[in-house]
Structure formats: structure tokens, C-alpha cells
N, C-alpha and C positions, 0 to 999 in steps of 0.2 A: 209474864213478860214485863220487863221494866224499861221505862224510857230513861236512858242514861244521857247525860250531857258531858261533852268532852271538849278539850281545848289544848292548845299548845302553851308553852311556858309564858310567852309574852302576851297571849290573849289575841293575837292577830288572826288566828283561825279557830272557829268554834263549830261544833257539830252536835247532832242528836242521833242516837242509835238505840233501836229497840232490841233488847236481847235478854239473856238470862245467864249471869255468871255461874249460877249453881249447876248449870248444864255442862259446864266445863270450859277450860281455856287450853291454849296450846303454847308450848315452847318447842323449839327445834334445835337440833345439834349441827345443822349445816353451817358452813363457814360464814355466810351472810348473816344468818339469824344470830349466831354467836357474837359477831362483831357489833351488830345493831342492838343486841340485848332485847330481842323481840319477846313479848308475852302478849298473846292475842286471844280475843274472844270472837268466834265466828258468829255472825248474825244469822238467825234462821231465815230471814227474808231480806235480801239486799235492798228492796224497795222501802224498808223501814229505817233507812239511813238518809240524813240530809245535812248538807253544809248550811249552817245558819249565819256564818260571817267569815269573810276573808278568803273566799275561793281564789282570788287573784294572788294570794300569798303562798299558794301551794307550790311545792317543787317535788320532783320525783327522782328517786335513786334509780339510775338506769341498770338494767340487767347486764351482768358481765357476759353471760352466754348469749350468743346469737342463735337461739334455738327455736324462735317463734312462739315461745310460751307467753301467753297473755296474762301477765301479772305485773302490778304496779304498786310500788311502795312509796307512799306520800308522806311529806313532812312539811313543816313551816320553813319557808326560805329565810325568814328573819332570825328565828331562835334555834332552828334545827330539830325541834321536837318531832319524833316519829309519831304519826297519827293513825294511819290505817293502811291496809293492803287490800287491793281489789283486783279482780281479774275474771277470767272465764276459762276454767279448766275442766275437762271431762272428769278427771280424777277427783275433783272437788264437787261434782254434781252440777257443773255449769257455772253460771255467774255467781260470784261470792264477794262478800266484804268481811274482813276481819279487822276489828278495831284494836288498837294497842291499849291494853288494860291500864297502863301507866298514864294514858292521856285522859282517862275518865275522871271527872271532877267530883261527882256526887256519890261515890261508892263508900259506904262505911268500912272502916278497917276490918271489922269482923267478917264482912262479906268477902273482902279480898282474901283474907286468911282461909276462909272456908271454901273458896272456889277450887274445884278440882283442876289439876293440871295434867294434860297428856304431853309427854315428852316424845316428839316425833323423831324418827331416824332419817332426817333429810340428808345427813352426811353420806348416806348410801343410797340416795334417791328412793327411799322406801318409807315415805312419810306416814303411811298407814301402820307401820310397825313401831313398837316402842324403841326408843334409843337405848343402846346397851349400857350407857353410863350417863348419869344426869347431874352429878354433884357439881360440875363446872358450869351448869346452865343456870 
């Protein structure tokens, strides 16, 4: 397990997250994730995440659907950098945090290149299945 440090572009929000990029990352083909260009790493333990600076600068992209799903996409209100997704979903094993890989500051390029990517089929509400096409993601 590695302790990663992350931040937004302007430095207004900073965080620490314990995870392992070599265990895999995720991209999704749903409309939201495509527009936001999400590439995320799920943390094995949400308790191993902490905001170290700028919690007051966080904003959230509201869910378009009013379906009661507990999922929150957080970003810096000043510069707009996407930072992490958190929520509590039975399909995800309960409480979870997924940090945006692009917000991590101290990851060597070789580690980013080597990180496995699972392309989820969120466009068909089947996130556990591979997306049928991924070249556009």
C-alpha cells in the first residue's frame, strides 16, 4: 500500500489517500464519466483517506437522476479540478472512496503507465461488466 498525496490545480484542496495503483483503476463509459473524463482508483479502506487542506473549497457535482443513489463527485470550487468520488452503495460493497488518478501529485509516470484500467459499462448500468468499446474513453 502506498500513501499518495493529491491536490487540485490551484493547490486550494489537498488530500492523502492510501491505495495501490497496481491493483487497478477504473474508467466508465456512462455519459457523466465521459464528460468529466474520470479515471479513478478505488481505495481499499475509505478510512485511509483524509483532506489535509481546503475542505471549505470543495464543491459537488449534483446527480442528474433523483434516484436516491448515495454518490458524490467532489471538485475544487476555484479551479474546477475533479478530485474524488465518495458514497455508500451496496453494489460497491458499502462505503467507498475513489480518487481521481489525475489529481495524484506524487505518482511516477511509469507507475501511471503500468496501472491496469478496467473499463466499466456504466452506459448500460452494468458497471461490473466490461464496456464493449473503450477507444473513446
